[in-house]
C-alpha positions in Angstrom: -19.2 -10.8 1.6 -16.2 -10.4 4.0 -16.7 -7.2 6.0 -15.6 -5.8 9.3 -16.5 -2.4 10.8 -15.1 -0.8 13.9 -15.6 2.5 15.5 -12.9 5.1 15.9 -12.4 7.2 19.0 -13.3 10.8 19.5 -12.0 12.9 22.4 -13.8 12.1 25.7 -17.5 12.1 24.9 -20.4 9.6 24.9 -20.3 8.4 21.3 -17.7 8.0 18.6 -17.9 10.3 15.6 -15.8 8.4 13.1 -15.7 4.8 12.0 -13.6 2.6 9.7 -14.6 0.1 7.1 -12.2 -2.8 6.5 -12.6 -5.1 3.5 -10.5 -8.0 2.3 -10.8 -8.6 -1.4 -11.5 -12.2 -2.5 -8.8 -14.0 -4.5 -11.2 -14.4 -7.4 -12.3 -10.8 -7.7 -12.1 -9.2 -11.1 -10.8 -5.6 -11.6 -13.4 -3.1 -10.4 -13.2 0.6 -9.4 -12.8 0.8 -5.7 -15.8 3.2 -5.1 -18.1 0.7 -6.9 -16.5 -2.2 -5.0 -17.0 -0.6 -1.6 -20.6 0.1 -2.3 -21.2 -3.5 -3.5 -19.5 -5.0 -0.4 -20.8 -2.8 2.4 -23.8 -1.0 3.8 -22.5 2.3 2.4 -24.9 3.4 -0.3 -23.6 6.9 -1.1 -21.0 6.9 -3.9 -20.4 10.6 -3.1 -19.3 9.7 0.4 -16.9 7.1 -0.9 -15.5 9.5 -3.5 -15.1 12.2 -0.9 -13.1 9.8 1.3 -10.9 9.0 -1.6 -10.4 12.6 -2.5 -9.3 13.5 1.0 -6.9 10.5 1.4 -9.2 8.4 3.6 -9.1 5.2 1.5 -6.1 3.0 1.9 -5.2 -0.1 0.0 -2.5 -2.3 1.6 -1.5 0.8 3.6 -1.3 3.2 0.7 -3.6 6.0 -0.2 -5.6 5.5 -3.4 -8.0 7.5 -5.6 -11.6 6.5 -6.4 -10.6 5.2 -9.8 -8.2 2.6 -8.4 -9.1 -1.0 -9.6 -9.2 -3.5 -6.8 -7.1 -6.6 -7.0 -7.4 -10.0 -5.4 -6.3 -10.1 -1.7 -6.2 -6.3 -1.4 -6.7 -5.0 2.1 -9.0 -1.9 2.1 -9.5 0.6 4.9 -11.9 3.5 4.6 -12.3 6.2 7.3 -15.5 8.2 7.2 -17.7 10.3 9.5 -20.4 8.4 11.4 -23.9 9.7 11.3 -25.2 10.6 14.8 -28.8 11.4 13.9 -29.3 14.7 15.5 -33.0 15.4 16.1 -35.0 18.2 14.5 -33.8 21.5 16.1 -33.7 25.2 15.6 -30.9 27.7 15.3 -30.4 29.6 18.5 -28.5 32.8 19.1 -26.2 31.4 21.8 -22.8 33.3 22.2 -19.8 31.4 21.0 -16.2 32.1 22.2 -14.5 31.7 18.9 -10.7 31.8 18.8 -10.2 31.2 15.1 -12.5 30.9 12.0 -12.0 30.7 8.3 -13.9 29.2 5.4 -13.0 25.6 6.5 -13.2 25.4 10.2 -13.9 27.0 13.6 -11.9 26.7 16.8 -13.9 27.6 19.9 -13.7 27.5 23.6 -16.6 25.6 25.2 -17.8 26.7 28.7 -18.9 24.3 31.4 -22.5 23.3 31.3 -22.9 23.6 27.5 -24.0 20.3 25.9 -22.3 19.8 22.6 -25.2 18.1 20.8 -28.8 17.3 21.7 -30.0 14.0 22.9 -33.4 12.5 23.9 -35.6 15.2 25.3 -32.9 17.8 24.9 -33.2 19.7 21.6 -32.3 23.2 22.7 -29.5 25.2 24.3 -26.7 23.1 22.9 -23.6 23.9 20.9 -25.2 22.5 17.8 -28.1 25.0 18.2 -25.6 27.8 18.3 -23.6 26.5 15.3 -26.8 26.3 13.2 -27.3 30.0 13.9 -23.7 30.9 13.2 -23.1 28.8 10.1 -25.8 28.4 7.4 -24.7 25.1 5.9 -22.8 22.7 8.1 -21.2 19.6 6.6 -23.0 16.3 7.1 -26.4 18.1 7.4 -27.9 19.5 10.6 -29.6 16.2 11.3 -26.4 14.1 11.0 -23.2 15.8 12.0 -23.6 19.6 12.1 -19.8 19.9 11.5 -18.8 18.1 14.7 -15.3 16.7 14.5 -15.1 15.7 18.1 -16.9 16.5 21.4 -16.1 17.0 25.1 -18.3 16.3 28.0 -21.0 18.8 29.2 -19.0 19.9 32.3 -15.6 19.8 30.7 -14.3 23.1 29.4 -12.0 24.0 26.6 -11.1 23.7 22.9 -13.1 22.2 20.1 -12.7 22.3 16.3 -15.7 22.4 14.1 -15.6 21.7 10.3 -17.5 24.0 8.0 -17.1 21.8 4.8 -17.4 18.1 4.0 -13.8 18.2 2.8 -12.5 19.7 6.1 -14.6 17.2 8.1 -13.1 14.2 6.2 -9.5 15.4 6.4 -9.8 16.2 10.1 -11.3 12.7 10.6 -8.2 11.2 9.1 -6.0 13.1 11.5 -7.9 11.7 14.4 -7.7 8.3 12.8 -3.9 8.6 12.4 -3.7 10.0 16.0 -1.8 13.1 14.9 -4.1 15.5 16.6 -2.2 17.1 19.6 -4.6 17.5 22.5 -3.7 18.2 26.1 -5.9 18.7 29.2 -5.3 20.1 32.6 -6.9 18.2 35.5 -7.0 18.7 39.2 -7.0 15.2 40.8 -7.3 13.9 44.3 -4.1 12.8 46.1 -0.4 13.4 45.8 0.5 11.7 42.5 3.6 9.6 43.3 5.4 9.9 40.0 6.3 13.2 38.2 5.1 11.6 34.9 3.7 8.4 33.6 1.6 6.5 31.1 -1.7 4.8 31.8 -2.9 2.0 29.6 -6.0 0.0 29.9 -9.1 -0.8 27.8 -12.0 1.6 28.5 -15.5 0.4 28.3 -19.0 0.9 29.8 -19.2 -0.1 33.5 -21.0 -3.4 33.6 -22.7 -2.4 36.9 -23.5 1.2 36.1 -24.3 1.9 32.4 -23.8 5.6 32.8 -20.2 5.3 33.8 -17.1 3.8 32.3 -14.3 1.7 33.7 -10.8 0.3 32.9 -10.5 -3.3 31.9 -6.7 -4.0 32.5 -6.7 -7.3 30.6 -8.5 -5.9 27.5 -11.3 -8.4 27.7 -13.8 -5.5 27.2 -13.7 -2.0 26.0 -11.3 -0.3 23.6 -7.6 0.3 24.0 -6.7 3.6 25.6 -3.5 5.4 26.5 -3.0 8.6 28.5 0.3 10.3 29.3 0.4 12.5 32.3 2.8 14.8 34.1 2.6 16.7 37.3 2.3 20.5 37.0 2.0 21.4 40.7 1.3 19.6 44.0 -1.0 20.9 46.7 -0.6 18.3 49.5 -4.0 16.5 49.0 -4.6 17.3 45.4 -2.4 17.5 42.3 -2.6 19.5 39.1 -1.7 17.3 36.1 -1.4 17.7 32.4 -2.8 14.8 30.4 -1.9 14.1 26.8 -4.2 11.7 24.9 -2.9 9.1 22.4 -6.5 7.8 22.1 -9.7 9.5 23.2 -12.2 7.1 24.6 -15.3 8.1 26.4 -14.4 9.6 29.8 -10.8 8.4 29.2 -9.0 10.9 31.5 -11.7 10.6 34.2 -11.6 6.8 34.3 -7.8 6.4 33.8 -7.0 8.8 36.6 -9.5 7.1 38.9 -7.9 3.7 37.9 -4.6 4.8 39.4 -6.2 6.2 42.5 -6.5 9.8 41.5 -10.1 10.6 40.8 -10.7 14.1 39.3 -11.7 16.7 41.9 -15.4 17.5 41.8 -16.2 14.6 39.5 -19.6 13.6 40.8 -20.1 10.6 38.4 -16.9 9.0 39.6 -17.0 9.9 43.3 -14.7 13.0 43.2 -17.2 15.3 44.8 -16.4 14.2 48.3 -13.2 14.1 50.4 -10.9 11.4 49.1 -7.7 12.6 50.7 -6.8 14.8 53.6 -7.7 15.2 57.3 -10.8 14.5 59.4 -11.0 18.0 60.8 -14.2 20.1 60.4 -12.2 23.1 59.2 -10.7 21.0 56.3 -14.1 19.6 55.4 -15.5 23.2 55.2 -12.5 24.2 53.0 -13.2 21.3 50.6 -16.9 22.0 50.5 -16.2 25.6 49.6 -13.9 24.5 46.8 -16.6 22.1 45.5 -19.1 24.9 45.6 -16.8 27.1 43.5 -16.2 24.3 41.0 -19.3 22.0 41.1 -18.0 19.8 38.2 -15.1 17.7 37.2 -12.0 20.0 37.2 -11.0 19.2 33.6 -10.1 21.6 30.9 -9.1 20.9 27.3 -6.2 23.3 27.3 -4.5 22.9 23.9 -5.3 21.6 20.4 -3.0 21.2 17.5 -3.7 19.9 14.0 -2.9 20.4 10.3 -5.2 22.8 8.5 -7.2 20.7 6.0 -6.8 23.2 3.1 -3.5 25.1 3.6 -1.5 22.3 5.2 -0.4 24.8 7.9 0.3 23.5 11.4 -2.2 25.2 13.7 -1.9 25.2 17.5 -4.3 26.8 20.0 -4.3 27.2 23.8 -7.1 28.1 26.1 -6.7 29.7 29.6 -8.1 27.9 32.6 -11.7 28.9 33.3 -12.3 31.1 36.4 -13.8 28.3 38.5 -10.7 26.1 38.2 -8.4 29.1 38.6 -9.9 30.1 41.9 -10.0 26.5 43.3 -6.4 25.9 42.3 -5.3 29.2 44.0 -7.2 28.2 47.2 -5.5 24.9 47.2 -2.1 26.6 46.6 -2.6 28.8 49.7 -3.8 25.9 51.8 -0.9 23.6 50.8 1.6 26.4 51.4 0.3 26.6 55.0 0.7 22.8 55.4 4.2 22.8 54.1 5.3 25.7 56.3 3.9 24.0 59.4 5.8 20.8 58.5 9.0 22.8 58.1 8.5 24.4 61.5 
């Protein structure tokens, strides 16, 4: 049976949350309902899952959306987008405060603080966003052991906006928007160095570092990893660091962090990628003390999911949300602003 499956990207977290199933119909295939055909030709055993994908426009034949009663024809090219099970371990609801910006019957948009893990992993079954969601919403789509309504994730120490689906229909429709890359998501990042260009685009396949499995890296030739594209523009310069806005076309694991490092501008405070030490500047003890103080104020990668835009899965309305910078990044940026002003004034004198 001809079959090929590939994962689809999420924002910048450790695992992908959606996947695609691609099927090529044999030239001798007799007419058969597409939901039955997909089940017969793949490892998907749930007809309900296939029918939901069809209902929400997530099954395409030769590039066109079809319903579940479509009869497959020889040489049809089928693509189905569906949520990937992430097998969340047994866990309990916990009354953890949530900073909710918007909520209705279909979804929640919230602002995630630094230090909050989105979903549990091995040996970590409490204190996560999923624990909080299980307390806030009684019946999350995908089941608490599979998806808990997660549409995407951001890293533990990245702050900012997340959208959570409250129904299977919303989860499926939002999945399609991520697949089509129509989600508008922008981040603010403080990076080491004076970025040469006012704006630019970084392209390079992102995959797991072959020497350090906990990190990721860019493979320029595309021999490994998955294609990734990040657009950036400079917001403000502070002599030895730069505030940039990053817009994601794709959303691979640690994409912004590894893309900016790849062009020589590691995120400030990013311990995993070497940003928690002085990478640019002077050798003076006073400067080292200044940087150490900034790192103490913001002991994490200085990365914030600032804005999120998408189409509401039920109403079709365009929704757009913005989140203010967290206090740790605000304070560090202000300190760099004052420090840089002093440097520029001395150069003028």
